[in-house]
N, C-alpha and C positions, 0 to 999 in steps of 0.2 A: 472182586465178586460183583460190584455194581455194574462194571463194564460187561461182564459175562451175562448178567441178567438182561441188560439192554440188547446185547448181541443176539441172545436167544429169543428175545421179544420180537426182533425183526424177522427171524426165522419163522415165527408163527405165521405171520402174514405171507411170507414167501411160500411156505408149504401149503397154506390154505388156498392160495391162487392156483397151485398145481392140482391138489386133490378136490377142491371145492369144499363148501361148508354145508353142513346139515343143521338147520335150526332145531329140528326135532329128530332125535336119533331113534333107530329101531335096533333090534337084536341081530340083524343080518350081518354076517361077515362076507362082504362082497367087494369086488374091484371098483364098483362105482360108489362105495361109501365115502362120505366126506368127513371133515373134521369140525370141531366147534369153532365158531368165529372168534377172531382175536378181539379183545376189548378195544373199542374205539373204531372198529371197521365193520362195515355191513357184510351181509352174506354174499357169496360170490359163487358162480358155477365153476366147475373144474375147467381149467385151460389146457391141462395135459391130456394127451390121448394114449400114452403108453402105460399099461397096467403096472409095470415094474416101477416106473417113475412115480405114479400115484401111491404105490405102496411105500416107497421110500419117504415120500412126503408125509404120509400118515404116521409112519413110525417116528420120524423126526419131530413131528408136531407134538405127539404124545410125550416123547422122551424129553424134549426141551421144556415143556410145561412142567414136568416133574423137577427138572434141574433148576428152573427158575424158582420153584417153591422151596427146594432144598437150600439154595443159596440165600433166599430171603430169610429162611429160618436160622441159618448160620449168622447172618448179619444181626438179626434180632437177638438171638441167644448170647452171642459173644460180644456185641457192641451196642446193643439197645437201639439199633437202627431199623426202622420200618421203611423199607425201600420199595417204591413202585417203579415198574419198568417204564422206560421211555424210548422212543425212536431216536437214534443218533443219525447224524448226516449220512454216513456210509450205508447204513441199513435202509434209510429212506430212498437213497439213490437206487439201490438194488430192487427195491419194491417197485419203484416207478418204472424201471426197465421192464419188469415182468408184467406190470399192469398194461404197458403199451404194446406188448407182444401179441401177435395174433394167436388164437387158440390153434392147437395142433402142432405141426413140425416146427414152426417158428418158436412157439413157447417151449416145446420140449428141448430143443437145441439150447436155447437161452438159459433155461432153467438149470441144465447140467453145468454150464459154464459159471453162471451166477452162484449156484449153491456150492459148487466146489470151491470157488474163490471165497465165498462167505465162510465155509468151514475152515479154509486155510488161514484166514485172518485171525482165527482164535488160537492157532498153534503156538505162536510165540508167548502169549500170556499164559497158556496152559502149561507150556514147558517150564516157564518161570515158577508157576504154582507147584508143579511136581517137584522141581529141584530146590526151591527156596522157601516153601511154606514154613511157617512157625511149627516147630516140632510138636507142640501141644495140640496142633490142629490136624491130626491124623485123618479125620473125616474129610477135611477139605482136600488133602492130598489124594485120598482115595477117589473122591469125586472128580477131581482134575485128571487123574489117570484114566478113569472111565471115559471122560469126554475125549481125551487124546485118542484112545483106542477106537471109539466109535466114529469119530470124525475122520480119522485117517482111513478107516475101512470104507466109509462113504465116499471119500475123495477118489479112492482107488476104484470103486465100483462105478462112479460117475465118469471117470476117464475111460473105462472100458466101454461104457454105454455111448459115449461120444464117438469112439472108434466104430462101434458096431452099427450105429444108426446114421452117423453123419460123416464118416470117413476121416475123422480127425485122429491121427495116429498117436500123438503124444502131447495132449493138452497139458499145460502146466498152469496151475491156478495161483501162481505167485503174485504177490503185490508188486506194483511198479511196472507191470506190463501195460500196454495201451489200455486206456479206459474201455470197459465193456460197451459203454454207450457209443463210442466212436466205432468200435468194431461192428456193431449191429445196425446203427442208424447213421453213421458217418458224422463228421464234425458239425453238420447243420441239422441233424436230427432226421435225415432222410433215410429210410430203410434200405439197407444195402445187401441183405442176405435173404434168400428164399423168396425173392419177388416172383 
């Protein structure tokens, strides 16, 4: 649960880079609506330019905030642990990549690859949770099952968007592939895509 909380915490910053943040919210439901800033990060303008991408980012930001709170409650109620989210190295690296990307097509492309890979990294722990959770923790199994379904659906959608917008026919978000940083900026940090 702690690992998932941290994983989702990095997704908050990833999604707010896409959708932008609103320090003051209004009642409008619109494609330019932002999300609340992640604790510890300043406000940021939207770097994405595709409305569907920003919609995905807003939805994930809200959903993962709720999942963080649910898992924190489980930790507190079942184990007496008051856990605060933190950024782990892999999440920090993904955030740094997206912070460096130019707004527009560069960011849109990178977001789809980064966020689908981000979602994929949670699949193994979530599968373990669904299959091996303590039988008395049915609520946790249910929560993990919901995560599995929503994140695999998002991965499928992002793969389709990569094909539609960037001509990438079969992106595979598996761990162990060449580092995203090297794919987009080369081994020396020089930008190699969409120059």
